[in-house]
C-alpha positions in Angstrom: 36.9 20.2 18.9 36.0 23.3 20.9 36.0 25.3 17.6 33.6 22.8 16.0 31.3 23.0 19.0 31.4 26.8 18.9 30.3 26.6 15.3 27.3 24.5 16.2 26.4 26.9 19.1 26.4 29.8 16.6 24.3 28.0 14.1 21.8 30.8 13.7 24.2 33.7 14.1 24.5 35.2 10.6 26.0 38.4 11.9 29.5 39.2 13.0 32.8 37.7 11.8 34.7 34.4 12.0 38.4 33.8 11.4 40.1 31.4 9.0 40.9 29.1 11.8 37.2 28.8 12.8 36.2 28.1 9.3 38.8 25.4 8.4 38.9 23.6 11.7 35.1 23.3 11.5 35.4 21.9 8.0 38.1 19.4 9.1 35.9 18.1 11.9 32.9 17.9 9.6 35.0 15.7 7.2 36.0 13.5 10.1 32.4 13.1 11.1 31.3 12.2 7.5 34.1 9.6 7.2 33.0 8.0 10.5 29.3 8.1 9.5 30.1 6.5 6.2 32.0 3.7 7.9 29.1 3.1 10.3 26.7 3.2 7.4 28.7 0.4 5.7 28.8 -1.7 8.9 25.1 -1.2 9.6 24.1 -1.9 6.0 22.6 1.6 5.6 25.1 2.6 2.9 23.7 3.0 -0.6 26.5 1.7 -2.9 25.0 3.4 -5.9 25.0 6.8 -4.4 28.0 6.4 -2.1 26.2 7.8 0.9 24.1 6.4 3.8 21.4 7.5 6.2 23.9 8.5 8.9 26.0 10.5 6.5 22.8 12.3 5.3 21.9 13.0 8.9 25.3 14.6 9.5 24.9 16.8 6.4 21.4 17.9 7.4 22.4 18.7 11.0 25.4 20.7 9.9 23.9 22.5 6.9 22.8 25.6 8.8 25.9 25.9 11.0 28.1 25.6 7.9 26.1 28.2 6.1 26.2 30.7 9.0 29.9 30.1 9.4 30.5 30.8 5.7 28.5 34.1 6.0 30.6 35.2 9.0 33.8 34.2 7.2 32.8 36.4 4.2 32.0 39.2 6.6 35.5 38.9 8.0 37.1 39.7 4.6 34.6 42.6 4.1 32.2 40.8 1.7 28.4 40.4 1.9 27.2 37.1 3.3 24.9 36.7 0.3 28.0 35.4 -1.6 27.8 32.3 0.5 25.0 31.2 -1.9 27.6 30.3 -4.5 28.7 27.5 -2.2 25.5 25.8 -3.0 26.6 25.4 -6.6 28.4 22.1 -7.1 32.0 22.2 -8.3 33.2 25.7 -9.1 30.8 27.4 -6.6 32.3 25.4 -3.7 35.9 26.1 -5.0 35.2 29.8 -5.2 33.9 29.9 -1.6 36.9 28.0 -0.4 39.2 30.5 -2.3 37.5 33.4 -0.5 37.9 31.6 2.9 41.7 31.5 2.4 42.1 35.3 2.8 42.9 36.8 6.1 40.3 39.0 7.7 40.4 42.8 7.7 42.6 44.2 10.5 40.1 46.7 11.6 36.5 47.0 12.5 34.4 46.8 9.3 30.7 47.1 8.5 30.1 43.7 10.0 31.8 44.1 13.4 35.1 44.3 15.1 38.2 42.2 14.2 37.7 38.7 15.8 41.5 38.6 16.3 41.4 41.8 18.3 44.1 43.5 16.2 42.6 46.9 16.4 45.1 49.1 18.2 46.9 46.2 19.9 50.1 47.6 21.5 53.2 46.8 19.5 51.2 45.8 16.3 52.4 47.6 13.3 49.6 49.4 11.5 48.9 48.1 8.0 50.3 50.2 5.2 48.1 52.8 3.5 46.1 51.6 0.5 47.9 52.5 -2.8 51.4 52.5 -1.4 54.1 50.3 -2.9 54.3 48.3 0.3 50.5 47.7 0.3 50.6 46.6 -3.4 53.5 44.2 -2.9 51.8 42.8 0.2 48.5 42.3 -1.6 50.4 40.7 -4.5 52.0 38.2 -2.2 48.7 37.5 -0.5 47.0 36.7 -3.8 49.9 34.5 -4.9 50.0 32.5 -1.7 46.2 32.2 -1.8 46.1 31.0 -5.4 48.9 28.5 -4.8 47.2 27.1 -1.7 43.8 27.0 -3.5 45.4 25.2 -6.5 47.0 22.6 -4.2 43.7 22.2 -2.3 41.7 21.8 -5.5 44.3 19.3 -6.9 44.1 17.2 -3.7 40.3 17.3 -3.7 40.1 16.4 -7.4 42.6 13.5 -6.9 40.7 12.2 -3.8 37.4 12.6 -5.7 38.6 10.7 -8.7 40.0 7.9 -6.5 36.7 7.8 -4.5 34.6 7.7 -7.7 36.7 5.0 -9.3 36.5 2.9 -6.1 32.8 3.5 -5.9 32.3 2.5 -9.5 34.3 -0.7 -8.9 32.3 -1.7 -5.8 29.0 -0.8 -7.6 29.9 -3.1 -10.5 30.9 -5.9 -8.2 27.7 -5.4 -6.2 25.6 -5.6 -9.3 27.3 -8.8 -10.3 26.8 -10.2 -6.8 23.1 -9.4 -7.0 22.8 -11.2 -10.4 24.6 -14.3 -9.1 22.3 -14.3 -6.0 19.2 -14.1 -8.3 20.5 -17.1 -10.3 21.2 -19.1 -7.2 17.9 -18.2 -5.6 15.9 -20.1 -8.2 17.1 -23.3 -6.7 17.1 -22.3 -3.0 14.7 -21.4 -0.3 15.1 -18.2 1.7 16.7 -20.0 4.7 19.4 -21.4 2.4 20.1 -18.0 0.9 20.7 -16.6 4.4 22.8 -19.6 5.4 25.0 -19.4 2.4 25.5 -15.7 2.6 26.4 -16.1 6.3 28.8 -18.9 5.5 30.5 -16.8 2.8 30.8 -13.8 5.1 32.2 -15.9 7.9 34.7 -17.7 5.7 36.6 -14.4 5.0 39.6 -14.3 7.4 39.6 -10.5 7.6 36.1 -9.1 6.7 36.1 -5.7 5.1 33.4 -3.2 4.3 33.6 -4.3 0.7 33.3 -8.1 1.4 30.4 -7.5 3.8 28.6 -5.3 1.2 29.1 -8.0 -1.5 27.7 -10.7 0.7 24.7 -8.5 1.4 24.3 -7.8 -2.3 24.3 -11.6 -3.1 21.8 -12.2 -0.3 19.5 -9.4 -1.7 19.5 -11.0 -5.1 19.0 -14.5 -3.7 16.0 -13.5 -1.6 14.3 -11.9 -4.6 14.0 -15.2 -6.5 13.9 -17.8 -3.6 10.8 -19.3 -2.0 9.8 -19.4 1.6 10.7 -15.8 2.5 7.3 -15.3 4.2 8.1 -17.8 6.9 11.6 -16.4 7.4 10.2 -12.8 7.6 7.5 -13.8 10.2 9.9 -13.1 13.1 11.6 -10.0 11.6 10.3 -6.8 13.1 9.5 -3.9 10.8 12.3 -1.4 10.3 10.0 1.4 11.1 10.2 0.2 14.7 13.9 1.2 14.9 14.5 0.0 18.5 12.9 -3.4 17.9 14.7 -3.8 14.7 18.1 -2.9 16.1 17.5 -5.2 19.2 16.5 -8.1 16.9 19.6 -7.7 14.7 21.9 -7.5 17.8 20.3 -10.5 19.4 20.4 -12.6 16.2 24.1 -11.9 15.7 24.9 -12.5 19.4 23.1 -15.9 19.3 24.9 -16.9 16.1 28.3 -15.8 17.4 29.1 -14.1 14.0 31.3 -11.1 13.4 29.2 -8.1 14.2 29.8 -5.9 11.1 29.1 -8.7 8.6 26.2 -10.2 10.5 24.5 -6.8 11.0 24.8 -6.0 7.3 23.2 -9.3 6.4 20.4 -9.1 8.9 19.7 -5.5 7.8 19.5 -6.7 4.2 17.0 -9.4 5.3 14.9 -6.9 7.3 14.8 -4.5 4.2 13.7 -7.4 2.0 11.0 -8.4 4.5 9.7 -4.7 4.7 9.6 -4.5 0.9 7.9 -7.8 0.5 5.2 -6.9 3.1 4.5 -3.6 1.4 4.2 -5.4 -2.0 7.3 -3.7 -3.4 10.6 -4.9 -4.7 13.6 -5.2 -2.5 16.4 -2.7 -3.3 
């Protein structure tokens, strides 16, 4: 965690060098934060099922963009390359893979144009000097470095591709299920008033023995569709604070769930859906 905090502290430091450990540990902690943010988005109802990202996740990405960019620049400096090459990481797909490949290489064991060796291997007692460039030992060492780097990069790319495909398949499945739930809610809403929509969605969410992110999201999708076509939403929305007033909105959601004694994640998702519908209705738009 100290390495991650160090990366944040050096957000605007685009000079000097950073080691492989700094780069990859920062990346691992960033992934952990994104997973946690996505889970919180799902529980709070701020996760966009179509895009697979929520407001908290977007906040994490925005806050860590500059630190990630400056760290990539320093990592490139460590292997003797210009920091401008970090720009290829902004390209989706191959650009990010190319940057990850470059980050696999060990830094130069000497002071280079961008600063001293961050591992302090320059002239350390007992450290064998690297072989001269062009010698057989140097060529064989470089060959092994390239081989290990490409194998590691291949494995990393394979794992990322597999995880990405699994994530995309799961997202597509949830998205299709959510669209179907919205349609079912719209059909049911023609014969219901808004209070009944909320009551039935609440009942369905509470009936699940072990609520999951997916079941909560589907209940919210059904409620969203039901509210679109039901009557009496104006009276139901009269006591719902605008989401622009974040503190009041969060307090209202928390108090409503506490008074009902419902499971917090499912209840908060439904109440957030109701608040979104009321905001959209008051502005003359269509609920999302």
